[in-house]
C-alpha positions, 0 to 999 in steps of 0.5 A, a space after each residue: 928382980 926385974 919385971 918382964 911380960 911374957 906375951 903369948 901369940 897363937 893362931 886362935 883357929 887351933 883352939 876353935 878347931 880343937 874343942 874342949 880337949 884342947 882347952 883342957 890340955 892348955 889349962 893343964 899345960 899352963 898349970 904346969 908352967 906356973 909351977 915351973 916358974 917358981 921351981 926356976 927361981 922366978 915369980 908370976 905377979 899377974 897375967 890372964 887369958 884374953 878373949 878371942 880377937 873377934 871381941 876386940 875393939 880398935 881405936 885409931 885417931 878417935 875412930 872406933 872399929 869392931 875387931 882387931 887393928 891388924 889381921 894376922 895369923 897369930 894374935 895376942 891371946 894372953 900374958 904373964 907378968 913375971 919377976 926374973 933376975 934378968 933378961 936371960 932368966 926371963 927368956 929361960 922361963 918364957 921357953 917353958 910357956 906353953 904356946 902350941 899354936 904359936 910362940 911367945 915374946 918377952 918384953 921388959 916392963 918399963 920402970 916408971 918409978 923415976 928412981 
């Protein structure tokens, strides 16, 4: 099985405005997603939520600045690392991933094993 990253891009304002209820709903939705991954014959091997972009530090050409590099409506908020049969299977799994304030991106993990 190949590895794929499911990158979750959302508008952080939705969570900031929604309060504890939205966070609880998100947690429940991601719990359901984790169960669905196994039911669909794939496996989560890693992943996590990220702190808001206001906590980011960007580095470009040895210049360090507070905050994200780019101002965008949607920001990378978390990720899952999964094992799936192929890209089509990874896309099938990614379509299940909750992202109510944005969407997800699927990217193959580069095989650096040299084999």
